[in-house]
C-alpha positions in Angstrom: -1.7 10.1 5.6 -2.9 11.0 2.1 -5.6 13.7 2.6 -7.2 15.6 5.5 -10.2 17.7 5.0 -13.3 19.1 6.6 -16.7 20.0 5.4 -19.5 22.3 6.6 -23.1 22.3 5.8 -26.4 23.8 7.1 -28.5 21.8 9.6 -31.8 23.3 8.4 -33.3 23.8 5.0 -32.9 27.0 3.0 -35.9 28.5 1.2 -36.4 31.3 -1.3 -39.5 33.4 -1.9 -39.9 35.2 -5.3 -42.3 38.2 -5.3 -44.1 39.8 -8.2 -40.9 41.6 -9.3 -39.0 38.4 -9.3 -37.0 39.6 -6.4 -35.6 37.2 -3.9 -36.5 37.9 -0.3 -35.4 36.4 2.9 -37.9 34.5 5.0 -36.4 34.7 8.5 -38.3 31.7 9.8 -36.8 29.5 7.1 -33.1 30.3 7.6 -30.5 32.3 5.7 -31.0 33.2 2.1 -28.6 31.6 -0.3 -28.2 32.0 -4.1 -30.1 29.6 -6.4 -28.3 26.2 -6.7 -26.2 26.8 -3.6 -26.7 24.0 -1.0 -24.6 25.7 1.6 -22.1 22.8 1.5 -18.5 23.8 1.8 -15.3 21.7 1.9 -11.6 22.1 2.0 -8.6 19.8 1.7 -5.6 20.3 3.9 -2.1 19.2 2.9 -0.8 17.1 5.8 2.3 19.1 6.7 2.9 20.3 10.2 3.2 24.0 9.5 0.0 24.3 7.5 -2.0 22.1 9.9 -0.8 24.3 12.8 -2.0 27.4 11.1 -5.3 25.8 10.3 -5.8 24.9 14.0 -4.9 28.4 15.1 -7.3 30.0 12.7 -10.1 27.5 13.8 -9.4 28.3 17.4 -9.5 32.0 16.9 -12.7 31.8 14.8 -14.5 29.7 17.4 -13.3 31.7 20.4 -13.7 35.1 18.7 -10.1 36.1 19.6 -8.6 36.2 16.1 -6.9 39.5 15.6 -4.3 38.5 13.0 -1.4 38.9 15.4 -0.2 35.3 15.2 2.5 34.7 12.6 2.3 31.0 12.8 0.2 28.3 14.5 0.9 26.5 17.8 3.5 23.8 17.9 2.1 20.3 17.2 5.3 18.6 18.4 5.0 16.2 21.3 7.7 14.2 23.0 6.4 10.8 21.7 6.0 12.3 18.3 9.5 13.6 18.1 10.9 10.3 19.4 8.9 8.5 16.7 10.2 11.0 14.0 13.8 10.3 15.1 13.2 6.5 14.9 11.7 6.9 11.4 14.7 8.9 10.3 17.1 6.3 11.8 15.3 3.6 9.9 15.5 5.6 6.7 19.2 6.0 7.2 19.6 2.2 7.9 17.7 1.4 4.7 19.7 3.8 2.5 16.6 6.0 1.8 18.5 9.2 2.7 20.9 8.6 -0.3 21.3 11.9 -2.1 20.1 11.5 -5.7 20.2 15.1 -7.0 18.7 18.5 -6.6 15.4 19.6 -8.1 15.4 23.1 -9.8 11.8 23.8 -8.7 8.6 22.4 -7.1 6.7 20.0 -9.4 2.9 19.7 -8.7 1.1 16.4 -9.0 -2.2 17.8 -10.2 -1.1 20.4 -12.7 -1.9 20.0 -16.4 0.9 18.5 -18.5 1.7 21.7 -20.4 2.4 23.7 -17.3 6.0 24.3 -16.5 5.7 22.9 -13.0 3.7 19.8 -13.9 5.0 16.6 -12.5 3.4 14.6 -15.3 4.7 16.9 -17.9 8.2 16.5 -16.6 7.9 12.7 -16.6 6.3 12.3 -20.0 8.1 15.0 -22.0 11.6 14.9 -20.5 12.2 11.8 -18.3 10.7 9.2 -20.5 12.2 10.4 -23.9 15.7 11.0 -22.4 15.9 7.8 -20.3 13.8 5.2 -22.3 14.3 6.5 -25.8 17.7 8.2 -26.1 17.8 10.5 -29.1 19.7 9.4 -32.1 19.7 12.7 -33.9 18.4 16.2 -33.4 16.7 17.6 -30.3 16.4 14.9 -27.7 13.2 16.5 -26.4 11.5 16.3 -29.8 9.6 12.9 -29.9 9.3 13.0 -33.7 13.2 12.6 -33.8 13.4 9.8 -31.3 13.0 6.2 -32.4 14.1 2.6 -32.1 14.7 2.9 -35.9 14.0 5.5 -38.6 10.5 4.3 -39.3 9.0 3.5 -35.9 8.5 5.9 -33.0 8.4 4.4 -29.5 5.5 5.8 -27.5 5.0 5.4 -23.8 1.5 5.3 -22.2 0.8 5.4 -18.5 -2.2 6.1 -16.3 -2.1 9.3 -14.3 -3.0 7.5 -11.0 0.5 6.1 -10.7 2.2 9.0 -8.9 1.3 9.8 -5.3 3.2 13.0 -4.2 4.7 16.2 -5.4 8.4 16.7 -5.8 9.9 19.6 -3.9 12.6 22.1 -4.9 16.2 21.4 -3.6 17.7 18.2 -2.4 16.1 15.0 -3.6 16.9 11.8 -1.7 15.9 8.2 -2.6 12.9 8.4 -0.2 11.5 11.4 -2.2 11.7 9.4 -5.4 9.8 6.5 -3.8 7.3 9.0 -2.4 6.5 10.3 -5.9 6.4 6.9 -7.6 6.2 4.0 -5.0 5.1 1.1 -7.3 8.4 0.4 -9.2 6.3 -1.2 -12.0 8.4 -2.9 -14.7 8.1 -1.3 -18.1 7.2 -3.5 -21.1 7.2 -3.0 -24.9 5.0 -4.6 -27.6 6.9 -5.7 -30.6 4.2 -5.1 -33.2 3.7 -1.7 -34.9 0.6 0.5 -34.7 -0.4 3.2 -37.1 -1.2 6.6 -35.8 -4.9 6.0 -36.3 -4.7 2.6 -34.6 -2.9 4.1 -31.7 -5.6 6.8 -31.3 -8.3 4.1 -31.4 -6.4 2.1 -28.8 -6.2 5.1 -26.5 -10.0 5.8 -27.1 -9.4 9.4 -28.0 -10.9 11.3 -31.0 -8.3 14.1 -31.1 -4.8 13.6 -32.4 -3.7 15.4 -29.1 -4.2 12.5 -26.7 -3.0 14.1 -23.5 -6.0 16.4 -23.0 -8.9 18.2 -24.5 -7.9 21.7 -25.4 -9.5 24.8 -24.0 -10.4 27.9 -26.1 -7.0 29.3 -25.1 -5.2 26.3 -26.7 -3.9 25.0 -23.4 -4.4 21.6 -21.8 -6.9 22.1 -19.0 -6.8 18.9 -17.0 -4.7 15.8 -16.6 -5.8 13.0 -18.9 -6.8 9.5 -17.7 -3.9 8.1 -19.8 -0.7 10.3 -20.3 1.2 9.8 -23.6 4.9 10.7 -24.2 4.2 13.1 -27.1 4.3 16.8 -26.6 1.9 17.5 -29.4 -0.1 15.4 -31.8 0.1 11.8 -33.0 0.9 11.6 -36.7 -1.6 9.3 -38.4 0.9 8.6 -41.2 3.6 7.4 -38.8 4.1 4.0 -37.1 4.5 3.6 -33.4 5.7 0.9 -31.0 3.8 0.8 -27.7 5.6 0.9 -24.4 3.7 0.7 -21.1 4.1 -0.4 -17.4 3.1 -3.9 -16.4 0.0 -2.5 -14.8 -1.5 -1.7 -18.2 -0.3 -4.8 -20.1 -3.5 -6.8 -19.9 -5.8 -3.9 -20.7 -3.7 -2.8 -23.7 -3.4 -6.4 -25.0 -7.1 -7.0 -24.8 -8.0 -3.7 -26.5 -5.4 -4.4 -29.2 -7.1 -7.7 -29.9 -10.7 -6.7 -29.5 -10.7 -3.2 -30.9 -8.0 -3.5 -33.6 -8.3 -7.2 -34.3 -4.6 -7.6 -34.1 -2.7 -10.6 -32.6 -0.8 -9.6 -29.5 2.7 -10.9 -29.2 4.1 -11.4 -25.7 5.3 -8.0 -24.5 8.9 -8.0 -23.3 10.4 -6.1 -20.3 12.6 -3.1 -21.4 16.2 -3.7 -20.6 18.3 -1.0 -19.1 21.2 0.2 -21.3 22.9 2.4 -18.7 25.2 1.6 -15.8 23.0 -1.4 -14.7 23.1 -3.8 -17.6 20.8 -6.8 -17.3 18.3 -5.0 -15.2 14.9 -3.7 -16.4 13.5 -0.2 -16.4 10.7 0.5 -14.0 8.5 3.5 -13.4 10.6 4.3 -10.3 14.2 3.8 -11.4 13.7 6.0 -14.5 13.1 8.9 -12.1 16.3 8.1 -10.2 18.4 7.7 -13.3 17.1 11.0 -14.8 17.7 13.0 -11.6 21.2 11.5 -11.1 22.1 12.4 -14.7 20.5 15.8 -15.1 20.0 17.5 -11.7 23.4 17.9 -10.2 23.6 19.6 -6.8 25.5 22.9 -6.3 27.4 23.9 -3.3 24.5 25.9 -1.8 22.2 22.8 -2.3 24.6 20.6 -0.5 25.0 23.0 2.5 21.3 23.3 2.9 20.1 21.1 5.7 17.3 18.7 4.7 14.4 18.5 7.1 15.0 15.0 8.4 18.7 15.7 9.1 17.6 18.9 10.9 15.3 16.8 13.0 18.1 14.3 13.6 20.4 17.0 14.8 17.8 18.5 17.1 18.5 18.0 20.8 17.4 14.7 22.1 15.9 16.5 25.1 12.8 18.5 24.1 11.4 21.4 26.1 8.7 19.1 27.5 11.4 16.6 28.5 13.7 19.1 30.2 11.9 19.5 33.6 11.6 15.7 33.8 15.2 15.2 33.0 16.4 17.7 35.6 14.1 16.1 38.2 15.3 12.6 37.4 19.0 13.8 37.7 18.4 15.4 41.1 16.6 12.3 42.4 19.4 10.1 41.2 22.0 12.4 42.8 20.1 12.4 46.1 19.7 8.6 46.1 23.3 8.1 45.2 24.6 10.4 48.0 22.3 8.7 50.5 23.5 5.3 49.5 27.1 6.5 49.6 26.7 7.8 53.1 24.8 4.7 54.3 27.6 2.5 52.9 30.3 4.6 54.5 28.6 4.4 57.9 28.3 0.6 57.5 32.0 0.2 56.7 32.9 2.6 59.5 31.2 0.2 62.0 33.6 -2.5 60.9 36.6 -0.1 61.2 37.2 0.3 57.5 37.4 3.3 55.3 37.7 3.1 51.5 41.1 4.1 50.1 41.1 7.6 48.7 38.1 8.6 50.7 38.5 12.2 52.0 37.2 11.1 55.4 40.0 8.5 55.6 42.6 11.1 54.8 41.2 13.4 57.5 41.2 10.6 60.2 44.7 9.6 59.3 46.0 13.2 59.5 44.4 13.8 63.0 45.2 10.4 64.6 48.6 9.8 63.1 47.6 6.2 62.8 46.4 4.0 60.0 42.9 5.1 60.6 41.8 2.2 62.8 
């Protein structure tokens, strides 16, 4: 469930009349007057979480029925018995697959669509902190300064990735493996080209005219939108420096073709980037760099560990919901009645054959009154 939304639009045409004073007047027979250029079309996207959807449904119900008075603090419950059962089974499957493994604790919410220079930008976090620290460990100086990171003293490794690769925001607090996969599900192997590119060649390859490749600047000097391709430089590309291109497998063919066609350079076979941390012999991917960074840099505090994650809260919820309680009680009563009835029928049947089960209170009573063995 990626996106839910709704739209509204007029079902009849809108018209405007301009009089001699260039004043707009409403023509009742033609519909409601709207500003010039406004088609009357409206739309909204709804994030698919239960609390928000519940409030949207309540607001819609109140608006349609005309009963909205603002007295509701939250919307109606959307839980159903089959839905809760399915949620528990999903949680159990996640537990079985190890997806509930605690990776670390995020210090804040990181938004998927925020520009890269914003503090809560998911892409800014990835390009300016995760990639430099994990793929290109600093040799000297500030590890967040790309100009001081390199495979050698002359060549700066630079990472390029399309901004369609991530699919979900990252929430504040506990981060489990399932959250990491939700953010970056593709696990794309990361490759490096062995040939060097000048700063000008790199800008030509990226098809950007500004030395700031991550976005066009606004008048305020801030990045306004996410670029089509994000680059791991928090600033400008130096046209006098040399760079070595690193990119996920998804972009290999496109980058190689552009390198040959646009720059006229031969393209050596790109090689997967080997991990140098605790998993030697494995390759870096767009997903495991997230996991490695969070494990190394976002340690959980005591308050984080005592906070119950949503899925565990669901798992600890009573297995009998409010909707199930009346049915459960009724089933118990029916079973009890049927059991007593069967017990009495069986006892009467045995009594006809002159036998009472050992330990039965009726047997004890007969023996105490007859003074015999109960026959």
